[in-house]
ZASEDO-446986 format. One line per field, with one value per residue: residue in one letter; chain; x, y negated, z of N, C-alpha, C in turn. Coordinates in nm, 4 decimals, decimal comma. Each point is the difference from the previous one (the first is absolute). Example, Ala and Ser with C-alpha at 12.3 -4.5 7.8 and 13.67 -1.06 7.14 Angstrom:
REM residues 2
type c(A/S)
mol c(A/A)
n.u c(1,3190/-0,0350)
n.v c(0,5690/-0,1050)
n.w c(0,7800/-0,0720)
ca.u c(-0,0890/0,0820)
ca.v c(-0,1190/-0,1190)
ca.w c(0,0000/0,0060)
c.u c(0,0900/-0,0770)
c.v c(-0,1200/-0,1090)
c.w c(0,0000/0,0730)
***
This chain:
REM residues 216
type c(M/I/R/I/L/A/V/A/D/E/V/S/Q/A/L/Y/G/P/R/L/K/E/L/R/P/D/L/I/L/G/C/G/D/L/P/F/D/Y/L/E/Y/L/R/T/K/A/E/T/P/L/L/Y/V/H/G/N/H/D/P/S/P/R/G/Q/V/I/S/A/Y/L/P/A/E/Y/P/Q/R/S/P/S/S/A/V/G/C/V/N/L/E/D/R/W/E/D/E/V/G/L/R/I/A/G/L/G/G/S/I/R/Y/N/E/G/D/N/Q/F/T/Q/A/E/M/R/R/R/V/H/R/L/T/R/R/A/W/I/R/H/W/R/D/R/R/S/V/D/V/V/I/A/H/S/P/P/L/D/C/G/D/E/D/D/G/P/H/R/G/F/A/A/F/H/R/L/I/E/Q/L/E/P/K/L/M/L/H/G/H/I/H/P/H/G/K/P/R/P/D/R/T/I/G/R/T/R/I/V/N/V/I/P/Y/R/L/L/E/I/E/P)
mol c(A/A/A/A/A/A/A/A/A/A/A/A/A/A/A/A/A/A/A/A/A/A/A/A/A/A/A/A/A/A/A/A/A/A/A/A/A/A/A/A/A/A/A/A/A/A/A/A/A/A/A/A/A/A/A/A/A/A/A/A/A/A/A/A/A/A/A/A/A/A/A/A/A/A/A/A/A/A/A/A/A/A/A/A/A/A/A/A/A/A/A/A/A/A/A/A/A/A/A/A/A/A/A/A/A/A/A/A/A/A/A/A/A/A/A/A/A/A/A/A/A/A/A/A/A/A/A/A/A/A/A/A/A/A/A/A/A/A/A/A/A/A/A/A/A/A/A/A/A/A/A/A/A/A/A/A/A/A/A/A/A/A/A/A/A/A/A/A/A/A/A/A/A/A/A/A/A/A/A/A/A/A/A/A/A/A/A/A/A/A/A/A/A/A/A/A/A/A/A/A/A/A/A/A/A/A/A/A/A/A/A/A/A/A/A/A)
n.u c(7,8667/-0,1035/0,0995/-0,1053/0,0473/-0,0835/-0,0378/-0,0170/-0,0574/0,1002/0,0764/0,0722/0,0669/-0,0399/-0,1045/0,0573/0,0249/0,0935/-0,0919/-0,0257/0,1333/0,0080/-0,1114/0,0722/-0,0844/-0,0921/-0,0743/-0,0392/-0,0839/-0,0570/-0,0334/0,0643/-0,0258/0,0748/0,0981/-0,0392/0,0703/-0,0568/-0,1198/0,0287/0,0322/-0,1049/-0,0733/0,0515/-0,0031/-0,1234/-0,0053/-0,1239/-0,0935/-0,0779/-0,1020/-0,0968/-0,0693/-0,1003/0,0460/-0,0682/0,1302/-0,0061/0,0811/-0,1089/-0,0318/-0,1027/0,0930/0,0752/0,0792/0,0583/0,0759/-0,0380/-0,0060/0,0474/0,1147/0,0506/0,0887/-0,1223/0,0253/-0,0800/-0,1119/-0,0922/0,0380/-0,0701/0,1199/0,0259/0,0974/-0,0193/-0,1036/-0,0647/-0,0839/-0,0366/-0,0454/-0,0939/0,1190/0,0564/0,1133/0,0604/0,0667/0,1239/-0,0865/-0,0363/-0,1277/0,0176/-0,0999/-0,0521/-0,0366/0,0385/0,0402/-0,0639/-0,0662/-0,1143/0,0804/0,0432/0,0333/0,0897/0,1135/-0,0189/-0,1225/-0,0586/-0,1345/-0,0707/-0,1056/0,0797/0,0528/-0,1277/-0,0279/0,0997/-0,0438/-0,1274/0,0438/0,0782/-0,0893/-0,0851/0,0868/0,0288/-0,1293/-0,0303/0,0986/-0,0464/-0,1175/0,0714/0,0669/-0,1078/0,0329/0,0336/-0,0651/0,1250/0,0099/-0,0718/0,0316/-0,0212/-0,0695/-0,1271/-0,0271/-0,0372/-0,1286/0,0235/0,1040/0,0355/-0,1262/-0,0539/-0,0408/0,1063/-0,0812/0,1041/-0,0048/-0,1295/-0,0097/0,0169/-0,1360/0,0163/0,1014/-0,1073/-0,0762/0,0897/0,0259/-0,1266/-0,0094/0,1049/-0,0282/0,0443/0,1279/0,0175/-0,0421/0,0553/0,0231/-0,0342/0,0077/0,0190/0,0457/0,1125/0,0680/0,0972/-0,1152/0,0101/0,0154/-0,0642/0,0558/-0,0924/-0,1044/-0,0315/-0,0581/0,0533/-0,0569/0,1175/-0,0508/0,0752/0,0124/0,0380/-0,0642/0,1207/0,0486/-0,0287/0,0796/-0,0625/-0,0122/-0,0113/-0,0635/0,0637)
n.v c(-5,7416/0,0799/0,0706/-0,0042/0,1146/-0,0499/0,1299/0,0186/0,1086/-0,0838/0,1038/-0,0736/0,0065/-0,1280/0,0636/0,0676/-0,1297/-0,0908/-0,0159/0,1295/0,0230/-0,0574/0,0690/0,0895/0,0908/-0,0525/0,0062/0,1239/-0,0484/0,1150/-0,0584/0,1163/0,1230/0,0383/0,0616/0,0994/0,0705/-0,0852/0,0223/0,1237/-0,0194/-0,0846/0,0811/0,1039/-0,0538/-0,0461/0,1244/0,0067/-0,0288/0,1074/-0,0834/0,0892/-0,0289/0,0712/0,0220/-0,0339/-0,0249/-0,0255/0,0950/0,0722/-0,0054/0,0016/-0,0814/0,0451/-0,1034/0,0310/-0,0928/-0,0804/-0,0689/0,0957/-0,0670/0,0484/-0,0902/-0,0455/0,0830/0,0792/-0,0276/0,0729/-0,0962/0,0325/-0,0313/-0,1224/0,0830/-0,0231/-0,0033/-0,1060/0,0995/-0,1153/0,1065/-0,0933/-0,0652/-0,0324/-0,0739/-0,0075/-0,0855/-0,0114/0,0129/0,0895/-0,0351/0,1214/-0,0246/0,1179/-0,0217/0,1278/0,0296/0,0470/-0,0804/0,0703/0,0668/0,1042/0,1283/-0,0996/0,0209/-0,0360/0,0387/-0,1204/0,0248/-0,0974/0,0881/0,0970/-0,0986/-0,0361/0,1302/0,0168/-0,1080/0,0497/0,1240/-0,0454/-0,0877/0,0948/0,0914/-0,0730/-0,0253/0,1324/0,0288/-0,0874/0,0453/0,1155/-0,0288/-0,0549/0,1089/-0,0789/0,0484/0,0204/0,1195/-0,0086/0,1229/-0,0150/0,0847/-0,0203/-0,1048/-0,1103/0,0265/-0,0189/0,0651/-0,0120/0,0404/0,1079/-0,0212/0,0708/0,1065/0,0617/-0,1221/0,0326/-0,1148/-0,0052/-0,0018/0,1140/-0,0180/-0,0633/0,1027/0,0835/-0,0796/-0,0158/0,1295/0,0418/-0,0796/0,0959/-0,0128/0,1289/0,0123/0,1156/0,0003/0,1103/0,1112/-0,1308/0,0686/-0,0679/0,1036/-0,0586/0,0036/-0,1320/0,0573/-0,1042/-0,0451/0,0577/-0,0729/0,0651/-0,1138/0,0581/0,0923/0,0262/0,0085/0,1060/-0,0026/0,1180/0,0358/0,0579/-0,1192/-0,0418/-0,1009/0,0219/-0,1222/0,0419/-0,0926/0,0622)
n.w c(6,9481/-0,0372/-0,0476/-0,0866/-0,0338/-0,0919/-0,0260/-0,1309/-0,0379/0,0042/-0,0297/0,0913/-0,1220/0,0108/0,0571/-0,1081/-0,0253/-0,0011/-0,0918/0,0309/0,0099/-0,1176/-0,0206/0,0657/-0,0439/0,0733/-0,1101/-0,0368/-0,0928/-0,0116/-0,1166/-0,0093/-0,0491/0,1098/-0,0638/0,0770/-0,0947/-0,0750/0,0617/-0,0014/-0,1279/-0,0237/0,0725/-0,0608/-0,1242/0,0189/0,0526/-0,0486/0,0863/-0,0435/-0,0282/-0,0286/-0,1053/-0,0331/-0,1199/-0,1075/-0,0229/0,1291/0,0447/0,0200/0,1314/-0,0937/-0,0593/-0,0993/-0,0375/-0,1150/0,0553/-0,1006/0,1130/0,0758/0,0016/-0,1144/0,0356/0,0286/0,1020/-0,0666/0,0699/0,0627/0,0883/0,1125/0,0475/0,0323/-0,0092/0,1344/-0,0839/0,0189/-0,0052/-0,0578/-0,0628/-0,0120/0,0171/0,1166/-0,0107/0,1215/-0,0835/0,0484/0,0963/-0,0921/-0,0180/-0,0526/-0,0867/-0,0292/-0,1281/-0,0352/-0,1207/-0,1075/-0,0840/0,0236/-0,0835/0,0662/-0,0130/-0,0270/0,0588/0,1245/-0,0362/-0,0053/0,0252/-0,0482/0,0013/-0,0562/-0,0814/-0,0197/-0,0003/-0,0820/-0,0693/0,0019/-0,0161/-0,0981/-0,0483/0,0170/-0,0394/-0,1037/-0,0049/0,0190/-0,0796/-0,0865/0,0300/-0,0185/-0,1100/-0,0618/-0,0758/-0,1068/-0,1089/-0,0257/-0,0402/-0,1133/-0,0090/-0,1306/-0,0715/0,0193/-0,0863/0,0619/-0,0060/-0,1322/0,0513/-0,1239/-0,0083/-0,0632/-0,1294/-0,0414/-0,0156/-0,0402/-0,0410/0,0278/0,0712/0,1309/-0,0096/0,0638/-0,0836/-0,0600/0,0386/-0,0467/-0,1018/-0,0185/0,0278/-0,0695/-0,1019/-0,0799/0,0293/-0,0196/-0,1304/0,0100/-0,1376/-0,0676/-0,0754/0,0074/-0,1055/0,0234/-0,0509/0,0683/0,0612/0,0354/0,1280/-0,0063/0,1100/0,0708/0,0343/0,1136/0,0250/0,1153/-0,0803/-0,0113/-0,1211/0,0105/-0,1330/0,0523/-0,1149/-0,0160/0,0355/0,1270/0,0269/0,1152/0,0473/0,1229/0,0679/0,0978)
ca.u c(-0,0834/0,0101/0,0167/-0,0715/0,0118/-0,1155/0,0197/-0,1177/-0,0264/0,1104/0,1352/0,0851/0,1392/0,0846/0,0050/0,0903/0,1260/0,0235/-0,1066/-0,0768/0,0656/0,0053/-0,1290/-0,0037/-0,1349/-0,0241/-0,1144/-0,0394/-0,1361/-0,0301/-0,1458/-0,0532/0,0400/0,1473/0,0475/0,0401/0,1420/0,0406/-0,0271/0,0915/0,1277/0,0029/0,0041/0,1352/0,1064/-0,0216/0,0002/-0,1064/-0,1304/-0,0718/-0,1401/-0,0495/-0,1277/-0,0026/-0,0630/-0,0896/0,0773/0,0704/-0,0631/-0,0684/0,0391/-0,0594/0,0693/0,1338/0,0278/0,1350/0,0089/0,0876/0,0580/0,1353/0,1049/0,0349/0,1121/-0,0488/-0,0709/-0,1440/-0,0749/-0,1412/-0,0566/-0,1309/0,0221/0,1391/0,0676/0,0668/-0,0754/-0,1261/-0,1243/-0,0833/-0,1384/-0,1159/0,0390/0,0992/0,1186/0,0779/0,1412/0,0861/-0,0754/-0,1159/-0,1009/-0,0221/-0,1125/0,0127/-0,1100/0,0440/-0,0956/-0,0574/-0,1380/-0,0196/-0,0256/-0,0096/-0,0064/0,1319/0,0211/0,0235/-0,0886/-0,1186/-0,0998/-0,0126/-0,0582/0,0962/0,0927/-0,0724/-0,0032/0,1395/0,0289/-0,0795/0,0649/0,1301/-0,0158/-0,0577/0,1044/0,0980/-0,0576/0,0119/0,1400/0,0238/-0,0635/0,0804/0,1395/0,0050/0,0863/-0,0778/0,0655/0,0830/0,0139/-0,0754/0,0521/-0,0987/0,0480/-0,0801/-0,0317/-0,1448/-0,0746/0,0128/0,1142/0,1227/-0,0286/-0,0253/-0,1407/-0,0283/-0,0472/0,1012/0,0755/-0,0762/0,0322/-0,1006/-0,0749/0,0095/0,1244/-0,0302/-0,0473/0,1176/0,0789/-0,0840/-0,0073/0,1245/0,0832/0,1447/0,0807/0,0295/-0,0524/0,0949/-0,0577/0,0626/-0,0988/-0,0237/0,1359/0,0214/0,0116/0,0645/-0,0743/0,0163/-0,1148/0,0174/-0,0577/-0,1298/-0,0352/-0,1380/0,0117/0,1389/0,0747/0,0806/-0,0177/0,1271/0,0299/0,1432/0,0652/0,0473/0,0338/0,0036/0,0577/-0,0824/0,0349/-0,1239/0,0256/-0,0736)
ca.v c(0,0485/0,1389/0,0186/0,1188/0,0470/0,0730/0,0687/0,0664/0,0485/0,0185/0,0123/-0,1021/0,0522/-0,0927/0,0412/0,1062/-0,0560/-0,0830/-0,0940/0,0397/-0,0572/-0,1489/-0,0497/0,0037/0,0036/0,0483/0,0963/0,0313/0,0376/0,0572/-0,0179/0,1092/0,0473/0,0166/0,1334/-0,0036/0,0024/-0,1385/-0,0668/0,0556/-0,0601/-0,1427/-0,0019/0,0457/-0,0926/-0,1304/0,0251/-0,0762/0,0711/-0,0109/0,0375/0,0029/0,0618/0,0727/-0,0485/0,0992/0,1033/0,0665/0,1238/-0,0005/0,1190/0,1228/0,0525/-0,0525/-0,0259/-0,0383/-0,1365/-0,0254/-0,1325/-0,0032/0,0249/0,1382/0,0415/0,0042/0,1247/-0,0052/0,1033/-0,0344/0,0027/-0,0660/-0,1161/-0,0528/0,0453/-0,1076/-0,1209/-0,0007/-0,0085/-0,0957/0,0133/-0,0226/-0,0284/-0,1032/0,0236/-0,1147/0,0245/-0,1194/-0,1182/-0,0294/0,1007/0,0277/0,0921/0,0558/0,0580/0,0289/0,0559/-0,0860/0,0237/0,1340/-0,0031/0,1368/0,0906/0,0042/-0,0271/-0,1324/-0,0914/-0,0248/-0,0895/-0,1208/0,0369/0,0655/-0,0903/-0,0823/0,0785/0,0027/-0,1363/-0,0173/0,0740/-0,0577/-0,1308/0,0209/0,0413/-0,1103/-0,0989/0,0555/-0,0116/-0,1435/-0,0348/0,0537/-0,0576/-0,1373/-0,0068/0,0105/0,0596/-0,1008/0,0432/0,1178/0,0583/0,0719/0,0284/-0,0835/-0,1325/-0,0329/-0,0214/-0,1353/-0,0783/0,0611/0,1295/-0,0133/0,0255/0,1436/0,0780/0,0567/-0,1051/-0,0909/-0,0035/0,0416/-0,1099/0,0094/-0,0625/-0,1363/0,0085/0,0342/-0,1237/-0,0913/0,0402/0,0223/-0,1156/0,0277/-0,1020/0,0558/0,1296/0,0426/0,1062/0,0268/0,0517/-0,0855/-0,0123/-0,1340/0,0118/-0,1161/-0,1195/-0,0321/0,0261/-0,0992/0,0284/-0,0592/-0,0167/0,0036/-0,0612/-0,0236/0,1218/0,0007/0,1288/0,0099/0,1123/0,0176/0,0837/0,1242/-0,0320/-0,1404/-0,0314/-0,1013/-0,0340/-0,0268/-0,0228/0,0958)
ca.w c(-0,1063/-0,0334/-0,1465/-0,0447/-0,1386/-0,0431/-0,1248/-0,0496/-0,1377/-0,0947/0,0592/-0,0469/-0,0011/0,0734/0,1451/0,0218/0,0080/0,1167/0,0207/0,1130/0,1224/-0,0096/0,0373/0,1485/0,0639/0,1352/-0,0088/-0,1350/-0,0114/-0,1334/-0,0382/-0,0811/-0,1278/-0,0101/0,0440/0,1410/0,0053/-0,0149/0,1290/0,0931/-0,0364/0,0506/0,1440/0,0415/-0,0382/0,0677/0,1434/0,0546/-0,0072/-0,1235/0,0129/-0,1360/-0,0374/-0,1225/-0,1203/-0,0632/-0,0669/0,1005/0,0493/0,1247/0,0805/-0,0450/-0,1181/-0,0226/-0,1350/-0,0317/-0,0483/-0,1141/0,0127/0,0450/-0,0985/-0,0157/0,0928/0,1399/0,0102/0,0097/0,0644/0,0006/0,1335/0,0216/0,0814/-0,0052/0,1280/0,0689/-0,0174/0,0710/-0,0778/0,0700/-0,0535/0,0864/0,1335/0,0117/0,0789/0,0358/-0,0417/-0,0030/0,0423/-0,0817/-0,0046/-0,1437/-0,0218/-0,1362/-0,0688/-0,1354/-0,0996/-0,1044/-0,0315/-0,0624/-0,1440/-0,0384/0,1159/0,0646/0,1436/0,0491/-0,0640/0,0902/-0,0465/0,0818/0,1294/0,0805/0,0523/0,0983/0,1280/0,0571/0,0503/0,1277/0,1070/0,0357/0,0661/0,1319/0,0939/0,0192/0,0893/0,1340/0,0373/0,0189/0,1323/0,1146/0,0161/-0,0495/-0,1137/-0,1265/-0,1102/-0,0734/-0,1412/-0,0526/-0,1240/-0,0744/-0,1376/-0,0920/0,0512/0,0211/-0,1222/-0,0580/0,0505/-0,0512/-0,0693/-0,1437/-0,0328/-0,0344/0,1143/0,0919/0,0643/0,0759/0,1429/0,0924/0,0588/0,1466/0,0453/0,0440/0,1454/0,0789/0,0159/0,0792/0,1420/0,0612/-0,0336/-0,0050/-0,0715/-0,1333/-0,0526/-0,1088/-0,0810/-0,1362/-0,0883/-0,1221/-0,0552/-0,0671/-0,1479/-0,0547/0,0298/0,1402/0,0864/0,1104/0,1329/0,0210/0,1408/0,0477/0,1351/0,0382/-0,0398/-0,1279/-0,0651/-0,0802/-0,0821/0,0274/-0,0933/0,0565/0,1385/0,0402/0,1319/0,0634/0,1379/0,0777/0,1397/0,0860)
c.u c(0,0335/-0,0049/-0,0624/0,0342/-0,1222/0,0162/-0,1273/0,0221/0,1166/0,1329/0,0879/0,1442/0,0921/0,0194/0,0809/0,1433/0,0180/-0,1133/-0,0797/0,0639/0,0044/-0,1336/-0,0179/-0,1410/0,0000/-0,1061/-0,0218/-0,1414/-0,0313/-0,1488/-0,0467/0,0618/0,1513/0,0353/0,0405/0,1468/0,0609/-0,0157/0,1053/0,1425/0,0132/0,0088/0,1415/0,1153/-0,0104/0,0064/-0,1030/-0,1318/-0,0670/-0,1396/-0,0657/-0,1444/0,0082/-0,0592/-0,0814/0,0796/0,0910/-0,0671/-0,0723/0,0497/-0,0517/0,0721/0,1261/0,0126/0,1483/0,0025/0,0917/0,0677/0,1479/0,1001/0,0429/0,1068/-0,0490/-0,0801/-0,1492/-0,0561/-0,1422/-0,0542/-0,1412/0,0121/0,1502/0,0688/0,0640/-0,0754/-0,1412/-0,1186/-0,1034/-0,1451/-0,0996/0,0386/0,1047/0,1146/0,0588/0,1415/0,0660/-0,0768/-0,1221/-0,1034/-0,0456/-0,1135/0,0061/-0,1287/0,0446/-0,1115/-0,0545/-0,1488/-0,0116/-0,0301/0,0065/0,0046/0,1384/0,0057/0,0049/-0,0843/-0,1317/-0,0958/0,0024/-0,0587/0,0934/0,1009/-0,0596/0,0003/0,1423/0,0412/-0,0725/0,0671/0,1312/-0,0169/-0,0621/0,1076/0,1013/-0,0562/0,0063/0,1398/0,0292/-0,0604/0,0819/0,1320/0,0144/0,0914/-0,0877/0,0855/0,0757/-0,0004/-0,0905/0,0711/-0,1065/0,0636/-0,0690/-0,0203/-0,1459/-0,0660/0,0078/0,1078/0,1276/-0,0229/-0,0213/-0,1440/-0,0276/-0,0253/0,1052/0,0765/-0,0774/0,0378/-0,1166/-0,0668/0,0130/0,1224/-0,0235/-0,0503/0,1190/0,0785/-0,0769/0,0092/0,1405/0,0990/0,1495/0,0735/0,0311/-0,0891/0,0856/-0,0696/0,0834/-0,1150/-0,0190/0,1356/0,0071/0,0052/0,0546/-0,0740/0,0207/-0,1333/0,0115/-0,0628/-0,1328/-0,0291/-0,1513/0,0079/0,1429/0,0870/0,0626/-0,0083/0,1210/0,0033/0,1539/0,0745/0,1151/0,0458/-0,0070/0,0643/-0,0792/0,0415/-0,1245/0,0430/-0,0806/-0,1089)
c.v c(0,1513/0,0173/0,1320/0,0301/0,0843/0,0582/0,0678/0,0390/0,0281/0,0119/-0,1064/0,0527/-0,0928/0,0365/0,1216/-0,0492/-0,0864/-0,1000/0,0238/-0,0617/-0,1506/-0,0608/-0,0044/0,0096/0,0541/0,1110/0,0207/0,0477/0,0529/-0,0024/0,0999/0,0213/-0,0074/0,1356/-0,0033/0,0073/-0,1423/-0,0748/0,0518/-0,0539/-0,1373/-0,0035/0,0364/-0,0980/-0,1347/0,0121/-0,0852/0,0775/-0,0198/0,0540/-0,0058/0,0484/0,0719/-0,0775/0,1051/0,1087/0,0783/0,1398/-0,0243/0,1142/0,1279/0,0628/-0,0717/-0,0209/-0,0348/-0,1345/-0,0082/-0,1309/-0,0041/0,0171/0,1472/0,0434/0,0048/0,1255/-0,0178/0,1110/-0,0495/0,0010/-0,0536/-0,1168/-0,0394/0,0225/-0,1167/-0,1372/0,0133/-0,0189/-0,0827/-0,0007/-0,0187/-0,0191/-0,1088/0,0520/-0,1368/0,0348/-0,1364/-0,1313/-0,0339/0,1195/0,0158/0,1037/0,0462/0,0657/0,0210/0,0463/-0,1087/0,0255/0,1373/-0,0205/0,1387/0,0806/0,0205/-0,0260/-0,1474/-0,1097/-0,0103/-0,0853/-0,1297/0,0272/0,0753/-0,0881/-0,0936/0,0708/0,0064/-0,1366/-0,0208/0,0716/-0,0634/-0,1364/0,0183/0,0477/-0,1144/-0,1059/0,0500/-0,0155/-0,1506/-0,0456/0,0446/-0,0698/-0,1382/-0,0143/0,0266/0,0768/-0,1111/0,0307/0,1187/0,0464/0,0894/0,0409/-0,0951/-0,1353/-0,0142/-0,0202/-0,1506/-0,0822/0,0739/0,1380/-0,0302/0,0448/0,1490/0,0791/0,0465/-0,1080/-0,1081/0,0104/0,0419/-0,1185/-0,0051/-0,0710/-0,1444/-0,0065/0,0329/-0,1279/-0,0948/0,0316/0,0108/-0,1252/0,0315/-0,1149/0,0435/0,1210/0,0309/0,1151/0,0251/0,0236/-0,0844/-0,0288/-0,1360/0,0087/-0,1297/-0,1294/-0,0364/0,0260/-0,0995/0,0462/-0,0756/-0,0122/0,0179/-0,0491/-0,0289/0,1157/-0,0133/0,1366/0,0127/0,1370/0,0240/0,0822/-0,0768/-0,0180/-0,1459/-0,0058/-0,1145/-0,0225/-0,0381/-0,0199/0,0996/-0,0679)
c.w c(-0,0260/-0,1519/-0,0387/-0,1419/-0,0274/-0,1333/-0,0457/-0,1449/-0,0915/0,0770/-0,0557/0,0125/0,0785/0,1437/0,0230/0,0132/0,1234/0,0334/0,1277/0,1331/-0,0005/0,0507/0,1559/0,0553/0,1392/-0,0019/-0,1490/-0,0005/-0,1357/-0,0254/-0,0998/-0,1399/-0,0226/0,0474/0,1474/0,0132/-0,0057/0,1332/0,1102/-0,0261/0,0560/0,1456/0,0512/-0,0200/0,0692/0,1506/0,0711/-0,0077/-0,1372/0,0283/-0,1403/-0,0044/-0,1337/-0,1147/-0,0694/-0,0754/0,0973/0,0325/0,1250/0,0882/-0,0402/-0,1194/-0,0227/-0,1552/-0,0121/-0,0555/-0,1203/0,0123/0,0280/-0,1116/0,0043/0,0975/0,1478/0,0214/0,0235/0,0787/0,0037/0,1371/0,0051/0,0933/-0,0100/0,1393/0,0636/-0,0172/0,0664/-0,0991/0,0770/-0,0458/0,1207/0,1497/-0,0025/0,0857/0,0385/-0,0251/-0,0155/0,0336/-0,0835/0,0218/-0,1487/-0,0077/-0,1470/-0,0502/-0,1418/-0,0938/-0,0936/-0,0091/-0,0682/-0,1480/-0,0596/0,1338/0,0662/0,1455/0,0275/-0,0803/0,0833/-0,0700/0,0854/0,1372/0,0922/0,0636/0,1039/0,1333/0,0611/0,0646/0,1364/0,1103/0,0407/0,0724/0,1417/0,0976/0,0194/0,0974/0,1426/0,0570/0,0313/0,1333/0,1154/0,0092/-0,0568/-0,1137/-0,1275/-0,0999/-0,0749/-0,1460/-0,0301/-0,1230/-0,0667/-0,1356/-0,0921/0,0638/0,0330/-0,1377/-0,0422/0,0657/-0,0361/-0,0642/-0,1559/-0,0277/-0,0320/0,1245/0,0936/0,0800/0,0667/0,1472/0,0820/0,0687/0,1509/0,0542/0,0381/0,1409/0,0879/0,0334/0,0844/0,1510/0,0670/-0,0231/0,0132/-0,0646/-0,1416/-0,0277/-0,1235/-0,0729/-0,1187/-0,0995/-0,1293/-0,0526/-0,0719/-0,1531/-0,0597/0,0263/0,1449/0,0711/0,1197/0,1281/0,0081/0,1482/0,0216/0,1397/0,0290/-0,0417/-0,1380/-0,0614/-0,1037/-0,0701/0,0063/-0,1000/-0,0707/0,1450/0,0222/0,1344/0,0567/0,1413/0,0775/0,1437/0,0866/0,0777)
***
């Protein structure tokens, strides 16, 4: 079994202590809206690969922002990418025996970065699934895990505009049939966020972190 540590949206102080080593992840996946310094810290301390997508509050390659998430004692900077980590936007990577694909961002609700209309995300999904199927035809390997920032529409999202999910993710799941789809964006606020399923795919809100096991 491969142990995946998935993180999103909220910095967990527990992962600054011995808890990270105790979890023994084989792979770390970031689902957006986390300081890049934090992702770099997790990758370095866990000594494991880390792949990530952007959230709607993350800096884009076109600009930089200072994160307010990190504890005061941890040095802050404003990178446009997480050094030593793999940006998985609109593509996939094979890592630790798994094929992982990524599509970050949220529904568009203002002029901020990393936001997309339903039509824009539909085009992103079409491009990604087409390339994934070409690769599958060549090597007979399927996508095992999809990481996103937002959930599928009406599957773990909320009714307010900024927290609606993407309708195109249903097509993504139908065509790629990943074992897991991991997301953030929908903060628990003290309420349980149960896992959901679409077909054979388990949909997991990973805020602030979840440890998951998957067969390669």
